C-alpha positions in Angstrom: -12.1 -7.0 13.3 -8.6 -5.9 14.0 -5.7 -4.4 12.1 -2.1 -3.4 12.7 0.1 -1.1 10.7 3.9 -1.6 10.4 6.8 -0.5 8.3 7.8 -3.1 5.6 11.1 -5.0 6.0 12.6 -3.0 3.2 11.3 0.3 4.7 9.7 1.3 1.4 6.0 0.9 2.2 3.6 0.6 5.1 1.8 -2.7 5.7 -1.7 -2.8 7.1 -2.9 -6.3 8.0 -6.7 -6.6 8.6 -8.4 -9.6 10.1 -12.1 -10.0 10.1 -14.9 -8.8 7.9 -14.6 -5.2 6.6 -17.3 -2.6 6.4 -16.8 0.9 5.2 -16.8 2.2 8.8 -13.9 -0.2 9.6 -12.1 0.7 6.3 -12.4 4.4 7.3 -10.8 3.7 10.6 -7.7 1.8 9.3 -7.4 4.1 6.3 -7.2 7.1 8.6 -4.6 5.4 10.7 -2.6 4.4 7.6 -2.7 8.0 6.3 -1.5 9.3 9.6 1.4 6.9 9.6 2.1 7.8 6.0 2.5 11.5 7.0 4.6 10.7 10.1 7.0 8.5 8.2 6.8 10.3 4.8 5.9 7.1 3.0 3.4 7.0 0.2 3.2 3.3 -0.6 0.9 0.9 1.2 0.1 -2.8 1.2 -3.3 -3.5 2.8 -3.4 -7.2 3.4 -7.1 -8.3 3.5 -6.5 -12.0 2.8 -8.4 -12.7 6.1 -10.9 -9.8 5.7 -13.7 -9.9 3.1 -15.4 -6.7 2.1 -18.9 -6.9 3.5 -20.1 -3.5 2.1 -22.3 -3.2 -0.9 -21.6 -1.3 -4.1 -23.2 1.9 -3.0 -21.3 2.1 0.3 -18.0 1.3 -1.5 -18.8 4.0 -4.1 -19.5 6.5 -1.3 -16.3 5.4 0.5 -14.2 6.1 -2.6 -15.9 9.4 -3.6 -16.8 10.9 -0.2 -15.0 9.3 2.7 -11.6 9.2 1.1 -12.1 12.8 0.0 -13.1 13.8 3.6 -9.9 12.2 4.9 -7.9 14.4 2.5 -6.0 11.3 1.3 -2.9 11.8 -0.8 -3.7 11.1 -4.5 -0.1 10.6 -5.3 0.2 7.6 -3.0 0.3 4.0 -4.4 -1.9 1.5 -2.6 -2.0 -2.3 -3.1 -4.8 -4.3 -1.7 -3.7 -8.0 -1.2 -6.8 -10.2 -1.3 -7.2 -13.9 -1.1 -7.0 -16.0 -4.3 -10.7 -16.4 -4.7 -11.8 -13.1 -2.9 -13.4 -10.7 -5.4 -15.2 -8.6 -2.7 -12.5 -5.9 -3.0 -12.7 -5.5 -6.8 -15.3 -2.7 -6.9 -13.4 -0.6 -4.4 -10.4 -0.7 -6.8 -12.6 0.5 -9.7 -14.3 3.2 -7.6 -11.0 4.4 -6.1 -9.3 4.6 -9.4 -12.2 6.5 -10.9 -12.0 8.9 -7.9 -8.3 9.6 -8.8 -6.5 7.3 -6.4 -3.8 4.8 -7.4 -5.2 1.6 -5.9 -4.9 -1.9 -7.3 -6.1 -5.3 -6.0 -3.7 -8.2 -6.1 -4.1 -11.9 -5.4 -0.4 -12.6 -5.4 1.8 -11.1 -2.7 5.0 -11.1 -4.9 3.2 -9.1 -7.6 1.8 -6.6 -5.1 5.3 -6.0 -3.6 6.9 -5.7 -7.1 4.3 -3.0 -8.0 4.9 -1.2 -4.8 8.6 -1.2 -5.3 8.5 0.0 -8.9 9.9 3.5 -9.4 7.3 6.0 -10.2 7.4 7.5 -13.7 8.8 11.0 -13.8 6.3 13.6 -14.9 
């Protein structure tokens, strides 16, 4: 497994490209690096491209990742995070559900244009 993090071409979000099967330990590693880059660059929008990285963790591990690991990392709940999965890859769907239930703004997309449009939307004013 490998990953790299870069600033998007338009400078509005960070892109994390992951290659190889993902476990919750690996997700913890790149999520921590992505959060660090977020703080360094003051950017709270992320595209995690997992089109070449199926989620190999089961439901319980994904649940614990969303409710315990993400909390332990002190992740920003006001961030917007798009997960870009392959067209037939449903292995990331539960992490979306668990993350949203834990209070994080995470969505899985199977279309890059839709993911980018969602990331580029203006946040509603509160």
